[in-house]
C-alpha positions as CSV (number, residue, x, y, z in Angstrom):
1,M,-12.4,17.9,25.4
2,E,-11.5,18.9,21.8
3,N,-9.5,22.1,21.9
4,K,-9.8,24.1,18.6
5,M,-7.7,27.1,17.2
6,G,-8.8,30.5,17.1
7,N,-10.0,32.0,13.7
8,H,-9.4,35.5,12.2
9,D,-12.9,36.9,13.5
10,G,-12.0,36.4,17.2
11,R,-14.2,33.8,18.1
12,V,-12.0,31.8,20.3
13,K,-13.6,29.0,22.1
14,S,-10.7,27.3,24.0
15,A,-7.4,28.2,25.6
16,I,-4.8,29.3,23.0
17,L,-1.7,27.4,23.5
18,C,1.9,27.4,21.9
19,V,3.5,24.1,20.5
20,L,7.3,24.5,21.7
21,L,9.7,21.8,20.5
22,S,11.8,20.4,23.1
23,L,14.5,18.8,20.5
24,P,16.3,20.7,17.5
25,L,14.3,20.7,14.4
26,M,15.3,19.4,11.1
27,L,12.3,20.5,9.4
28,V,11.4,23.8,10.8
29,A,12.8,26.3,13.0
30,S,10.8,27.2,16.6
31,A,9.9,30.7,14.9
32,F,7.1,28.6,13.3
33,C,5.5,28.7,16.6
34,P,2.2,30.7,15.7
35,A,0.4,32.8,18.4
36,R,-2.6,30.7,17.8
37,A,-1.2,27.4,18.3
38,A,-2.7,23.7,18.3
39,S,-4.3,21.7,21.0
40,E,-2.2,20.0,23.4
41,E,-2.6,16.7,21.6
42,A,-1.8,17.8,18.2
43,G,1.3,19.2,19.7
44,R,1.9,15.9,21.1
45,L,1.6,14.1,18.1
46,Y,3.6,16.7,16.0
47,E,6.4,16.6,18.2
48,K,6.4,12.9,18.4
49,G,6.2,12.9,14.1
50,N,9.5,15.4,14.3
51,S,11.1,12.9,16.7
52,L,10.6,10.0,14.3
53,F,11.6,12.4,11.1
54,K,14.8,12.5,12.8
55,Q,15.0,8.6,13.5
56,G,14.5,8.1,9.7
57,K,11.0,6.1,10.5
58,Y,9.5,8.4,7.9
59,R,6.2,6.2,7.6
60,D,5.5,6.5,11.3
61,A,6.4,10.0,11.2
62,E,3.6,10.5,8.3
63,E,1.0,8.9,10.4
64,Y,1.3,10.8,13.4
65,Y,1.5,14.3,11.4
66,E,-1.8,13.2,9.6
67,R,-3.3,12.3,12.9
68,A,-2.4,15.9,14.3
69,I,-3.7,17.3,11.2
70,E,-7.2,15.6,11.9
71,Q,-7.3,17.5,15.2
72,V,-5.9,20.9,13.8
73,K,-6.2,21.8,10.3
74,D,-4.9,25.1,10.1
75,F,-1.5,24.6,11.8
76,A,1.0,25.3,8.7
77,P,4.0,23.5,10.4
78,L,2.2,20.3,10.2
79,Y,1.7,20.5,6.7
80,Y,5.3,21.5,5.9
81,N,6.8,18.7,7.7
82,L,4.5,16.4,6.5
83,A,5.3,17.3,2.9
84,K,9.0,16.8,3.8
85,T,8.2,13.1,4.8
86,Q,6.3,12.5,1.9
87,A,9.1,13.5,-0.2
88,E,11.3,11.1,1.7
89,L,9.1,8.4,1.1
90,G,8.6,8.9,-2.8
91,E,4.9,10.2,-2.3
92,Y,5.8,13.2,-4.5
93,E,2.1,14.2,-5.5
94,K,0.9,14.0,-1.9
95,A,4.2,16.3,-0.9
96,M,3.1,18.8,-3.5
97,D,-0.4,18.9,-2.1
98,S,0.9,19.2,1.7
99,Y,3.1,22.1,0.4
100,R,0.4,24.0,-1.2
101,E,-1.8,23.7,1.9
102,F,1.2,24.9,3.8
103,L,1.6,28.1,1.7
104,R,-1.9,28.8,1.6
105,L,-1.7,29.1,5.4
106,R,1.9,30.7,5.2
107,P,2.4,32.5,1.9
108,T,5.4,34.7,2.7
109,G,8.6,34.1,4.4
110,D,11.8,32.1,4.4
111,K,9.7,29.0,5.2
112,A,7.2,29.5,2.3
113,R,10.4,30.3,-0.4
114,E,11.8,27.1,1.1
115,A,8.5,25.4,0.2
116,E,8.3,27.0,-3.2
117,A,11.9,25.8,-3.9
118,S,11.2,22.2,-3.0
119,M,8.0,22.1,-4.9
120,R,9.8,23.1,-8.0
121,R,12.2,20.4,-7.2
122,L,9.4,17.8,-7.0
123,E,7.8,19.3,-10.1
124,S,11.1,18.7,-11.9
125,K,11.1,14.8,-10.4
126,L,7.3,14.4,-11.6
127,K,8.1,16.0,-15.2
128,G,11.2,14.0,-15.6
129,G,9.4,10.5,-14.8
130,E,10.6,9.6,-11.7
131,S,8.1,7.3,-10.2
132,A,7.5,5.3,-7.4
133,R,9.8,2.7,-8.8
134,E,12.6,5.2,-9.0
135,A,12.3,6.4,-5.4
136,R,12.4,2.5,-4.3
137,M,15.5,2.3,-6.0
138,S,17.0,5.5,-4.2
139,G,16.2,3.5,-1.0
140,S,13.0,5.3,0.3
141,Q,10.9,2.3,0.2
142,E,9.8,0.6,3.6
143,T,10.3,-3.1,3.5
144,W,10.3,-5.8,6.6
145,Q,11.4,-9.3,6.6
146,E,9.7,-11.9,8.3
147,P,12.6,-13.5,10.7
148,I,11.5,-17.3,10.2
149,T,10.9,-17.8,6.6
150,G,12.4,-14.7,5.2
151,M,9.4,-13.2,3.5
152,E,9.7,-10.0,2.7
153,F,6.8,-7.5,3.1
154,V,6.4,-3.9,1.5
155,W,4.5,-1.1,3.2
156,V,1.3,0.0,1.2
157,P,0.2,3.5,2.5
158,K,-3.4,3.8,3.1
159,G,-5.5,5.8,0.5
160,C,-8.9,5.7,-1.7
161,Y,-8.9,4.7,-5.2
162,K,-11.6,3.9,-8.0
163,M,-11.7,0.2,-7.5
164,G,-12.8,-1.7,-10.7
165,C,-12.2,-1.8,-14.7
166,G,-12.2,2.0,-15.7
167,T,-11.6,3.3,-18.8
168,W,-7.9,3.1,-18.3
169,T,-8.3,-0.9,-18.7
170,S,-8.8,-2.2,-22.5
171,Y,-10.4,-5.7,-21.7
172,C,-13.1,-5.5,-18.8
173,Y,-15.7,-7.9,-18.0
174,S,-19.1,-6.8,-16.6
175,R,-18.5,-8.4,-13.3
176,D,-15.5,-6.3,-13.1
177,N,-16.3,-3.0,-14.4
178,S,-18.6,-1.7,-11.7
179,V,-16.0,1.3,-10.5
180,H,-16.6,2.6,-7.1
181,E,-14.6,4.5,-4.4
182,V,-12.8,2.2,-2.0
183,C,-10.7,3.3,1.1
184,V,-7.9,0.8,2.9
185,D,-5.9,1.5,5.8
186,G,-2.1,1.1,5.7
187,F,-0.6,-2.7,5.3
188,W,2.0,-4.6,4.7
189,M,1.9,-6.9,1.3
190,G,4.0,-9.6,0.4
191,K,6.8,-8.7,-2.0
192,Y,6.6,-11.9,-3.4
193,E,4.5,-14.6,-3.8
194,V,4.9,-17.3,-1.1
195,T,7.8,-19.5,-2.3
196,Q,7.7,-23.7,-2.0
197,E,10.8,-23.4,0.1
198,Q,8.9,-21.3,2.6
199,W,5.7,-23.2,2.7
200,K,7.9,-26.5,3.4
201,Q,9.8,-24.5,6.3
202,I,6.0,-23.9,8.0
203,M,4.4,-27.0,6.6
204,G,7.1,-29.5,6.6
205,S,6.2,-30.5,2.9
206,N,5.6,-29.1,-0.7
207,P,2.4,-29.7,-2.3
208,S,3.2,-28.0,-5.8
209,Y,3.1,-29.6,-9.2
210,Y,6.0,-27.5,-10.4
211,K,8.6,-28.6,-7.7
212,T,11.5,-28.3,-10.3
213,V,11.2,-24.5,-10.4
214,I,13.8,-23.0,-8.4
215,N,12.5,-20.4,-6.0
216,G,9.0,-20.9,-7.5
217,P,5.9,-20.0,-6.1
218,V,3.9,-22.6,-4.3
219,E,0.6,-23.9,-5.8
220,Q,-1.6,-26.9,-5.6
221,V,-2.9,-25.2,-2.3
222,S,-6.6,-24.9,-1.1
223,W,-7.7,-21.9,0.5
224,T,-8.3,-23.7,3.7
225,D,-4.8,-25.3,3.3
226,V,-3.5,-21.7,3.0
227,N,-5.2,-20.8,6.0
228,Q,-4.1,-23.8,8.0
229,F,-0.3,-22.4,7.0
230,I,-1.3,-18.9,8.1
231,S,-2.2,-20.2,11.6
232,K,0.6,-22.1,12.1
233,L,2.8,-19.0,10.8
234,N,0.8,-17.0,13.4
235,S,1.8,-19.4,16.2
236,M,5.3,-19.5,15.4
237,G,5.5,-15.5,15.4
238,G,3.6,-15.0,18.5
239,S,1.8,-12.0,19.2
240,R,4.5,-9.6,17.4
241,H,3.9,-10.9,14.0
242,Q,0.3,-11.8,12.6
243,F,-0.5,-12.7,8.9
244,R,-3.6,-13.1,6.8
245,L,-4.6,-13.0,3.2
246,P,-5.4,-9.9,1.5
247,T,-8.8,-8.7,1.1
248,E,-9.8,-8.1,-2.7
249,A,-9.6,-4.2,-2.4
250,E,-6.2,-4.3,-0.8
251,W,-5.2,-6.6,-3.5
252,E,-6.2,-4.4,-6.3
253,Y,-4.9,-1.4,-4.5
254,A,-1.3,-2.8,-3.9
255,C,-1.5,-4.4,-7.9
256,R,-2.3,-1.0,-9.1
257,S,0.8,0.8,-7.3
258,G,-1.4,2.2,-4.4
259,G,-4.5,2.7,-6.7
260,R,-3.3,4.4,-9.8
261,E,-5.1,4.2,-13.1
262,E,-3.0,1.2,-14.2
263,E,-4.0,-1.9,-16.5
264,F,-1.3,-4.0,-15.5
265,A,1.2,-3.9,-12.4
266,G,3.4,-1.1,-12.5
267,G,1.4,1.1,-15.2
268,L,3.1,-0.9,-18.3
269,K,1.5,-1.4,-21.4
270,D,3.2,-4.5,-22.3
271,P,2.1,-7.2,-19.8
272,N,5.4,-9.4,-20.6
273,L,7.6,-7.3,-18.8
274,V,5.7,-7.5,-15.5
275,G,4.4,-11.0,-15.4
276,W,4.4,-14.8,-16.9
277,N,1.2,-15.5,-19.0
278,R,0.5,-17.7,-21.7
279,D,2.5,-16.2,-24.2
280,N,5.8,-16.1,-22.5
281,S,5.7,-18.7,-19.7
282,D,6.4,-21.8,-22.1
283,S,3.7,-23.5,-19.7
284,T,5.6,-23.6,-16.6
285,T,5.6,-21.3,-13.1
286,H,8.8,-19.5,-12.7
287,A,11.1,-18.0,-9.9
288,V,9.2,-15.4,-8.0
289,G,10.6,-11.8,-8.6
290,S,12.1,-12.8,-12.1
291,K,9.8,-10.0,-14.0
292,G,9.7,-6.4,-13.1
293,P,7.9,-4.8,-10.3
294,N,5.1,-2.5,-9.9
295,G,5.4,1.1,-8.6
296,L,5.6,-0.2,-5.1
297,G,8.5,-2.3,-5.7
298,I,6.2,-5.6,-5.6
299,Y,6.4,-8.6,-8.0
300,D,4.3,-11.1,-10.1
301,M,0.9,-9.1,-9.6
302,S,0.3,-9.7,-13.4
303,G,1.0,-13.3,-14.0
304,N,2.9,-16.3,-12.6
305,V,-0.1,-17.8,-10.7
306,W,-3.5,-16.7,-9.1
307,E,-3.4,-15.5,-5.5
308,W,-5.9,-16.2,-3.1
309,C,-8.0,-13.3,-1.4
310,Q,-9.8,-13.5,1.9
311,D,-13.4,-12.9,0.2
312,E,-16.2,-14.9,-0.7
313,Y,-16.8,-14.7,-4.6
314,T,-19.9,-13.2,-5.7
315,S,-20.7,-12.1,-9.2
316,D,-21.8,-8.7,-8.1
317,P,-19.7,-7.9,-5.1
318,F,-20.3,-4.2,-4.9
319,V,-23.9,-3.9,-4.5
320,D,-23.7,-3.8,-0.4
321,Q,-19.8,-3.1,-0.1
322,T,-19.1,-0.6,2.2
323,R,-16.5,2.5,1.3
324,K,-13.7,1.7,4.0
325,N,-12.2,-1.6,4.0
326,P,-14.6,-3.9,2.2
327,V,-14.2,-7.5,2.9
328,H,-17.0,-10.6,2.0
329,T,-16.3,-13.0,4.4
330,G,-18.5,-15.8,3.2
331,S,-18.8,-19.0,5.0
332,L,-16.6,-22.0,4.9
333,G,-16.0,-24.0,1.9
334,S,-17.4,-21.4,-0.4
335,D,-15.8,-20.1,-3.7
336,R,-13.1,-17.6,-3.0
337,V,-11.7,-14.7,-5.2
338,I,-8.7,-14.8,-7.0
339,R,-6.6,-12.5,-8.6
340,G,-3.7,-11.5,-10.9
341,G,-3.9,-14.0,-13.8
342,T,-1.7,-17.2,-14.4
343,F,1.2,-18.5,-16.6
344,D,-1.3,-20.5,-18.3
345,W,-3.8,-18.1,-19.3
346,H,-3.8,-15.3,-21.9
347,S,-2.2,-12.0,-20.6
348,C,-5.4,-9.7,-20.9
349,Y,-6.7,-11.8,-17.7
350,S,-3.5,-10.5,-16.0
351,N,-5.1,-7.1,-15.5
352,C,-5.4,-5.5,-12.4
353,A,-8.9,-5.5,-12.1
354,Y,-9.9,-9.0,-13.4
355,R,-11.6,-11.1,-10.7
356,Y,-12.3,-14.8,-10.7
357,S,-13.3,-17.4,-8.6
358,G,-11.5,-20.5,-7.1
359,R,-13.1,-23.4,-5.5
360,D,-11.7,-24.5,-2.1
361,R,-9.6,-27.3,-3.4
362,P,-5.7,-27.0,-4.9
363,S,-5.0,-26.2,-8.4
364,Y,-1.6,-26.4,-10.0
365,D,-2.2,-22.5,-11.1
366,I,-3.3,-21.1,-7.6
367,G,-0.8,-19.8,-5.3
368,I,-0.5,-17.0,-2.2
369,R,1.0,-13.6,-1.1
370,L,0.6,-12.7,2.5
371,V,-0.5,-9.8,4.4
372,R,1.3,-8.6,7.5
373,K,-1.1,-7.0,9.9
374,P,-0.1,-3.6,10.9
């Protein structure tokens, strides 16, 4: 049964509970316990979030705080602790929003003054250009390594964004520029394109055309080949670790550093700084990660090789698309979406919104990047 907090005019329809913290708080003192408190479930989630924060598991803590807020929206300490957690993750704009909500609910007192001071520090970082990339350099990025091949994955927080080729992009095709809002759940995105050596570890051979490139991306793999690779990798990982191709919506969201208005990965105007294309590649693939990362610390999303997505390719995919976690599954043998541009095409095709179709057959300029299921 859903419990709700009472409001100021006294219409209280459920029991008033007080959330007491059993562990010493790093974030807020027990004085925060309000007269009209959160529901039992929200209190449980809140305490779990506090425990995870103390362990340095900021991503998990963020999730628990957000789940608690879904149940009780006017419990001030939740927003304060959520803001502290988001600041640790480098999500400074989100942290600012959470502090504002806290101050709306609790405008005075010691914690209000601390929140205001924290906001001033965050504003200084934002104005000074401390981006998600700099936050990553300071160690706040959350990563995970697959134990068999050593593939690295970066956590991409859930969010909503304007998918498509918007005004922030200078080169749009009609099939790309249907800007629309899409929301995706959090997921683990491959930090790099899958390499030839990693493919060989699982499949036993290297199909690539550019075999002499050290630590180069695997290519010459069809969409069907890729799914066989994933199936075999999943069988080795057991139930703990499972992988798949990214959906088209997930791919663009990650490419744009979590849905920011970026033309090329990382928001840089010069695509040569973040990827390999016809202008700088010398007509060959290059080692993964040899150009700069985007704002999430993910490499080669604007160049090197095209990357297969889950989705079936259609020229107008957004007509019947759902808002949350959209994907066009299609049928076996159908053309599939490829994203990210390639070393032998002009850099304009490496923008974050550009989408192209790939037939289900090997090509010397199509590779893969995986998603680990949460």
